C-alpha positions in Angstrom: 94.5 150.6 119.2 92.2 147.8 120.2 92.3 147.6 124.1 91.9 143.8 123.9 95.4 143.5 122.5 96.9 144.9 125.7 95.1 142.5 128.0 96.2 139.0 129.1 94.0 136.0 129.7 94.7 132.9 131.8 92.8 129.7 132.6 92.7 126.1 131.6 89.9 123.6 131.2 90.1 119.8 131.4 87.6 118.1 129.2 86.7 114.5 130.3 84.4 112.6 128.1 81.6 110.8 130.0 81.7 107.0 129.6 85.4 106.8 128.8 87.5 104.4 130.9 91.1 105.3 131.6 93.0 102.0 131.5 96.3 101.4 133.2 97.9 99.9 130.0 100.9 101.5 128.3 98.8 102.0 125.1 96.0 103.9 126.8 98.4 106.2 128.6 100.3 106.9 125.4 97.2 108.1 123.5 97.8 111.6 122.1 95.3 114.4 122.8 94.0 114.1 119.2 92.5 117.2 117.8 89.9 117.7 115.0 91.9 117.6 111.8 91.1 121.1 110.7 92.2 124.7 111.5 91.1 126.3 114.8 87.5 127.4 114.7 86.4 125.2 111.7 83.1 123.5 112.2 82.0 120.3 110.5 79.8 117.3 111.1 81.5 114.2 112.4 79.5 111.3 110.8 79.8 107.8 112.1 78.1 104.8 110.5 77.3 101.2 111.4 79.2 99.1 108.9 81.6 101.9 108.0 84.9 100.5 106.6 87.0 100.4 108.6 84.9 100.3 111.7 85.0 103.4 114.0 86.3 105.7 111.3 84.8 109.2 111.0 83.6 111.1 107.9 83.8 114.9 108.4 81.1 116.5 106.3 80.4 120.1 105.4 79.1 122.0 102.3 82.0 123.4 100.4 84.6 121.2 102.2 86.7 120.6 99.0 89.9 122.6 99.2 89.6 123.2 103.0 93.0 122.8 104.8 93.4 119.4 106.6 95.6 119.6 109.7 97.6 117.0 111.7 95.5 115.8 114.6 98.7 115.4 116.6 102.4 115.7 116.0 104.4 112.9 114.4 106.1 111.4 111.4 104.4 110.9 108.0 104.5 107.2 107.2 102.2 107.1 104.1 101.5 109.6 101.4 99.6 107.8 98.7 97.8 108.7 95.5 95.6 105.7 94.6 93.7 105.4 91.3 90.3 107.1 90.9 87.6 104.9 92.3 90.0 103.0 94.6 89.5 103.1 98.3 91.2 106.2 99.9 92.2 108.0 96.8 94.8 110.6 97.9 95.7 110.0 101.6 98.1 110.6 104.4 99.1 108.5 107.5 100.9 110.0 110.5 102.7 107.9 113.2 102.4 109.5 116.6 104.3 106.9 118.6 103.0 104.3 121.2 101.3 102.4 118.4 99.0 105.3 117.5 98.6 106.5 113.9 96.0 108.7 112.2 94.8 108.6 108.6 93.4 111.4 106.4 91.7 110.2 103.1 90.0 111.4 99.9 92.2 114.5 99.8 92.2 116.7 96.8 95.9 117.7 97.5 98.6 116.0 99.5 101.1 118.5 101.0 103.6 116.3 102.8 105.9 113.4 101.9 106.9 110.2 103.7 109.5 110.9 106.4 108.4 114.4 107.1 108.1 115.5 110.7 104.8 117.4 111.3 103.6 119.3 114.3 100.0 119.4 115.6 97.9 121.7 113.5 100.4 121.6 110.5 98.7 121.4 107.1 98.9 117.9 105.5 96.8 118.6 102.5 93.3 119.7 101.3 90.0 118.0 101.6 88.4 116.6 98.5 86.6 113.6 96.9 89.3 111.3 95.5 89.0 107.6 95.6 85.8 105.6 96.2 83.4 108.3 97.5 79.9 109.5 96.8 80.7 113.1 97.6 83.4 115.4 99.2 84.4 114.8 102.8 87.4 113.9 105.0 87.7 110.3 106.1 89.6 110.2 109.4 90.9 107.3 111.5 92.6 107.0 114.9 94.4 103.7 114.8 96.1 101.8 117.7 98.4 98.9 116.6 96.5 98.7 113.3 93.0 98.7 114.7 90.7 101.7 114.2 89.5 103.0 117.6 86.4 105.0 118.4 87.6 108.6 117.9 88.2 111.1 120.7 88.8 114.7 119.8 90.3 117.0 122.4 89.2 114.7 125.1 85.6 114.4 123.8 84.3 111.1 122.5 82.7 111.2 119.1 79.2 109.7 119.4 78.5 106.4 117.5 76.3 106.1 115.4 75.3 109.7 114.8 76.0 113.0 113.0 77.5 115.4 115.5 78.7 119.0 115.0 82.3 119.6 116.2 84.3 122.8 116.2 88.1 122.5 115.9 90.4 123.5 118.8 93.5 122.4 116.8 96.4 124.8 117.5 94.1 127.6 118.7 96.1 130.6 119.9 98.8 130.1 117.2 100.7 127.5 119.2 102.8 130.1 120.9 100.9 130.6 124.2 98.9 133.6 122.8 95.7 133.9 125.0 93.6 135.0 122.1 92.2 133.0 119.2 91.5 134.2 115.7 87.8 133.7 116.4 87.9 136.0 119.3 89.7 138.7 117.2 87.5 138.5 114.1 84.2 138.0 116.1 81.1 135.9 115.8 80.2 134.2 112.5 83.7 133.8 111.2 85.3 130.4 110.4 89.0 129.8 109.9 89.7 128.7 106.4 93.5 129.0 106.3 96.6 129.7 108.4 100.2 130.4 107.8 102.9 129.9 110.5 105.6 132.5 110.7 107.5 130.5 113.4 107.1 133.5 115.7 103.4 133.8 115.2 100.5 132.8 112.9 98.6 134.7 110.2 94.9 133.5 110.1 92.4 134.0 107.3 88.7 133.7 108.3 85.4 133.9 106.4 81.9 134.8 107.4 79.5 133.1 105.0 76.6 135.3 106.2 78.2 138.6 105.4 80.6 137.5 102.6 83.5 139.1 104.5 87.0 137.8 105.0 89.0 138.7 108.1 92.7 138.5 108.7 94.6 138.6 112.0 98.2 138.0 112.9 98.6 136.3 116.3 102.0 136.8 118.0 103.9 133.8 119.4 106.7 135.8 121.0 107.0 138.9 123.3 103.5 138.3 124.4 102.1 141.1 126.6 104.9 143.4 125.4 104.2 145.9 122.5 106.2 144.9 119.5 105.9 145.2 115.7 103.1 143.1 114.1 100.8 143.6 111.1 97.9 142.0 109.2 97.0 142.7 105.6 94.1 141.8 103.2 93.5 142.6 99.6 90.5 141.7 97.6 91.3 141.2 93.9 90.8 144.5 92.1 91.0 146.5 95.4 93.6 148.1 97.5 95.6 146.7 100.4 94.0 147.0 103.8 96.5 146.9 106.6 96.7 147.1 110.4 100.2 147.7 111.5 101.8 148.8 114.7 103.3 147.8 118.1 100.8 145.5 119.8 101.0 143.1 122.7 99.1 140.1 121.2 97.8 140.6 117.7 97.3 142.8 114.7 93.8 143.1 113.1 91.1 142.4 112.6 91.3 143.5 109.0 88.1 142.8 107.1 86.7 143.2 103.6 83.7 142.0 101.5 85.1 139.2 99.3 82.2 137.0 98.2 83.0 135.3 94.9 86.4 137.1 94.7 90.0 136.0 95.3 91.9 137.5 98.2 95.6 138.1 99.0 96.3 137.9 102.7 99.4 138.2 104.9 101.2 139.9 107.8 104.3 140.1 109.9 105.8 139.6 113.3 108.9 141.6 113.8 111.0 141.3 110.6 109.3 138.0 109.5 106.8 138.8 106.7 104.6 136.6 104.5 102.0 137.4 101.9 99.9 134.8 99.9 99.2 134.8 96.2 95.6 135.4 95.3 93.6 132.4 96.6 90.3 131.2 98.2 88.4 132.5 95.1 84.7 132.4 95.6 
């Protein structure tokens, strides 16, 4: 048993971006704590341009971004889910209303995964990144809009620099959203980036990849009975290979389960208590 699973962790940090002014207006006070629109641990370049349309929007860029899971920056209600013709503006895109006049937009998606009227939670998958619409290459176009006007983006309390190309790492729903003191990055270790996540309701199964070693890693983070040993498991199977599994009574998580999977499809899954989920073969190559 990994001793880390039996230990707790406490602490909080308040990130305040330099140069930001907190206004007394209702709109400013209602601004959600917007997160980077990707899974916890995912790193990409936030590119901002003079003359970008609309002004103050952000293009998230990264090699191989096509097919990467796009997540809700904050909770809300889906107000637009569009599939515009090839070569037209946003292509496939989603808009989410967060209340208080605030809305976010996610454009050039390869896949839309939610419909108008759906209620989404922070970190929930909205679709997959791509290159639909009027683009020169794959990226995610992102906007934080207040009463219809695109604002300079703030991610987890940190202002995105204008005009620049700045690396950001997502803190969106880290810890599985259930108060778990551990993140998938801590469990799998240095060099791994989260590429997918499945919520069990009572925890989250996280799939990570290390581009340097070509290895995948799976961990299941509990969201219930934290600090108390209870049934949890994590599984990983590389196509053509056998299932690798870590299963037992653990206080915080199962795993890490790792395997070399460069240029191969993987099947990943896990369980918390009696709730179990396993993917089809996916993330090939």
